[in-house]
C-alpha positions as CSV (number, residue, x, y, z in Angstrom):
1,M,41.2,10.1,117.6
2,N,39.8,13.3,119.2
3,A,37.2,13.4,121.8
4,R,34.4,14.0,119.7
5,R,35.2,10.4,117.8
6,H,35.4,8.4,121.3
7,L,32.1,9.5,122.2
8,I,30.8,8.2,118.7
9,A,32.7,5.2,118.9
10,A,31.6,4.4,122.7
11,L,27.7,5.7,122.1
12,S,27.6,3.5,119.0
13,E,29.1,0.6,120.3
14,D,25.9,-2.5,120.9
15,S,25.4,-4.2,124.0
16,L,26.9,-7.3,122.9
17,G,30.2,-5.8,122.0
18,G,29.1,-6.0,118.3
19,I,30.5,-4.0,114.9
20,A,28.2,-1.2,114.8
21,T,26.3,-0.7,111.7
22,L,26.2,3.1,109.8
23,A,22.9,3.6,111.5
24,D,24.1,3.3,114.6
25,V,27.2,5.9,114.2
26,A,25.0,8.5,112.7
27,H,23.2,8.0,115.4
28,A,25.4,9.0,117.9
29,E,27.0,11.3,115.5
30,Q,23.6,13.3,115.9
31,L,23.3,13.4,119.7
32,V,27.4,14.3,120.1
33,D,26.9,17.3,118.4
34,A,23.4,18.0,119.6
35,Y,25.2,18.2,123.1
36,R,28.5,20.5,121.5
37,A,25.7,22.7,120.1
38,E,23.6,23.2,124.0
39,I,27.6,23.4,125.4
40,L,28.0,26.4,123.1
41,A,25.0,27.7,123.2
42,E,25.6,28.1,127.0
43,A,29.1,30.1,126.2
44,K,27.7,32.5,123.5
45,I,24.7,33.2,126.6
46,E,28.1,34.4,128.4
47,V,29.4,36.4,125.6
48,V,26.5,38.0,125.2
49,A,25.9,39.0,128.9
50,W,29.5,39.9,128.9
51,L,29.0,42.4,126.2
52,V,26.0,43.8,127.9
53,K,27.6,44.5,130.8
54,K,31.3,46.2,128.9
55,A,28.2,48.5,127.4
56,A,27.1,49.7,130.8
57,E,30.7,50.4,132.1
58,G,31.2,53.1,129.6
59,T,30.5,52.3,125.7
60,P,27.2,53.2,124.7
61,I,24.6,50.0,125.4
62,G,22.9,50.5,122.1
63,D,26.1,49.1,120.7
64,L,25.0,45.8,122.2
65,A,21.9,44.9,119.7
66,S,23.8,45.7,116.5
67,K,27.2,43.6,117.6
68,V,24.5,40.8,118.5
69,D,22.6,41.5,114.8
70,R,26.1,41.8,112.9
71,G,27.7,38.1,114.2
72,A,30.1,39.5,116.5
73,V,29.0,36.7,119.2
74,R,29.7,34.2,116.4
75,A,33.2,34.0,117.1
76,F,32.1,31.4,119.5
77,L,30.3,29.3,117.3
78,G,32.6,27.4,114.8
79,T,32.1,26.1,110.9
80,G,30.5,23.7,109.2
81,H,27.9,21.5,109.9
82,Y,27.6,22.6,113.9
83,R,26.1,26.3,111.9
84,D,22.4,24.9,111.8
85,A,22.6,23.5,115.8
86,M,23.6,26.3,117.0
87,D,21.4,28.8,114.9
88,A,18.5,27.0,116.4
89,H,19.8,28.8,119.7
90,R,19.8,31.8,118.5
91,S,16.5,33.1,119.4
92,R,17.1,32.1,123.5
93,V,20.5,33.5,123.2
94,L,18.9,37.1,121.9
95,N,16.2,36.7,125.1
96,E,18.5,35.8,127.8
97,A,20.7,38.5,126.7
98,A,17.0,41.2,126.8
99,D,16.0,39.5,130.4
100,Y,19.7,41.0,131.2
101,V,19.2,43.9,130.4
102,E,15.7,44.9,132.0
103,Q,17.1,43.6,135.1
104,R,19.8,45.9,135.3
105,R,17.3,48.9,134.2
106,L,14.5,47.4,136.3
107,A,17.7,47.5,139.2
108,R,18.0,51.2,138.8
109,A,14.6,52.4,138.6
110,D,14.6,53.9,141.9
111,I,17.6,56.5,140.8
112,V,16.1,59.9,139.5
113,T,19.2,61.9,137.7
114,D,19.0,62.9,134.0
115,F,21.6,60.3,133.2
116,D,19.3,57.4,134.9
117,R,16.9,58.2,133.3
118,G,18.8,58.8,129.7
119,R,20.0,55.3,130.0
120,R,16.9,53.7,131.2
121,A,15.4,54.8,127.9
122,A,18.0,53.5,126.1
123,E,18.2,50.2,127.5
124,G,14.8,50.1,127.3
125,C,15.0,50.1,123.6
126,V,17.7,47.9,123.4
127,V,15.7,45.4,125.3
128,E,12.6,46.2,122.5
129,E,15.2,45.5,119.8
130,L,16.3,42.3,120.9
131,R,13.2,41.0,121.9
132,E,12.4,41.6,117.7
133,L,15.2,39.9,116.4
134,A,14.6,36.8,118.5
135,G,10.9,36.6,117.2
136,E,12.2,37.0,113.9
137,E,15.1,34.3,114.5
138,A,12.3,32.0,116.5
139,T,10.2,32.1,113.4
140,A,12.4,31.9,110.7
141,A,13.7,28.4,112.7
142,A,9.8,27.1,112.9
143,A,9.8,27.7,109.2
144,T,12.7,25.8,108.2
145,A,12.4,23.3,110.7
146,T,12.0,19.7,109.8
147,P,8.3,18.4,110.8
148,D,7.6,17.6,113.3
149,E,4.8,14.5,113.2
150,K,3.9,15.2,116.8
151,F,3.0,18.5,115.9
152,F,0.8,20.7,113.2
153,V,2.7,20.7,109.6
154,P,2.0,24.1,107.3
155,G,-0.3,23.2,104.5
156,R,-1.8,19.9,105.7
157,V,-5.7,19.9,107.5
158,Y,-7.0,18.0,111.0
159,T,-10.4,18.0,112.2
160,R,-12.5,17.3,115.4
161,T,-16.0,17.9,117.1
162,N,-16.3,20.1,119.5
163,R,-18.3,19.5,122.5
164,L,-21.8,21.5,120.1
165,G,-21.5,19.4,118.3
166,L,-19.9,21.1,115.5
167,H,-17.6,19.8,112.8
168,L,-14.2,22.0,113.0
169,R,-11.4,22.3,110.1
170,F,-7.5,23.7,110.8
171,V,-6.2,24.1,107.5
172,C,-2.4,25.1,108.9
173,E,-0.8,27.6,107.5
174,H,2.9,28.4,108.8
175,L,4.7,27.8,112.4
176,T,6.4,30.3,114.6
177,T,8.0,29.7,118.1
178,D,6.4,32.9,120.9
179,P,10.1,34.5,121.7
180,K,9.6,34.6,125.5
181,V,8.4,31.2,126.7
182,G,9.3,29.5,123.5
183,D,6.0,27.7,123.2
184,R,5.5,26.6,119.8
185,E,2.5,27.8,118.2
186,A,0.6,26.7,114.6
187,W,-1.3,29.1,113.1
188,G,-3.8,28.8,110.1
189,W,-7.8,29.1,109.2
190,L,-10.4,27.7,111.4
191,H,-13.1,26.3,109.8
192,R,-17.0,25.1,111.2
193,S,-19.6,23.0,109.9
194,D,-21.6,26.4,110.7
195,G,-20.3,27.7,107.9
196,T,-18.0,30.8,109.9
197,R,-14.2,30.0,109.9
198,R,-11.6,32.8,111.6
199,M,-7.8,32.7,111.8
200,E,-6.8,30.2,115.0
201,R,-3.7,30.0,116.8
202,L,-3.1,26.3,118.8
203,W,-0.5,25.0,120.7
204,D,1.1,21.4,122.0
205,H,-1.5,20.6,124.3
206,D,-4.1,21.1,121.4
207,Y,-2.4,19.0,118.9
208,P,-3.7,15.5,120.8
209,R,-7.4,16.7,120.1
210,W,-6.7,17.0,116.5
211,T,-7.0,14.0,113.4
212,E,-4.7,14.7,110.2
213,A,-6.8,14.6,107.2
214,G,-4.6,15.1,104.6
215,E,-3.5,18.5,103.0
216,G,-5.5,21.5,101.6
217,R,-6.3,25.4,101.6
218,G,-7.8,27.8,103.5
């Protein structure tokens, strides 16, 4: 029995030493796999940082973005059912890499040689590309994620009354994630009882103020 099976067996036992149910085992497997995904994500971040370091030492730093985009770092990920769990961390890793490049670029801001000016410009392009990739990954992950009953769900309608007594109706269109800070965002149409409407963005702290009213269209 490997370490994973030992952990699952230990986690799925009940406090009285009874036989674990299939639901107990499934829950234990989810916990173990989620923890493994977090560990691999940390390893992936270290690999990306290593690629940045090597790029700065000699190879064109512009190669970094293409290496990440091609999935060169995915050699660390393993295969099978861990793949989906790792994909959830891809946006975070890209942002970590962008932060690393940006810190190196700013650390040399006072150096005024033509070479360093050119390198800072190239690094700035890499930062922008990594941020863009992170945003795309975060949006894709949010679009395919299992609906969270503690947050807005695309296609559903939510209502509340504001301080002025206007009845508000929010029709959630899609979810995304801020690529920099990781905050969830719900985008959709906000209809007001005075006949006006506008596109609206809501966050986690907004959700408790709304009541779900079923499904609808903008």
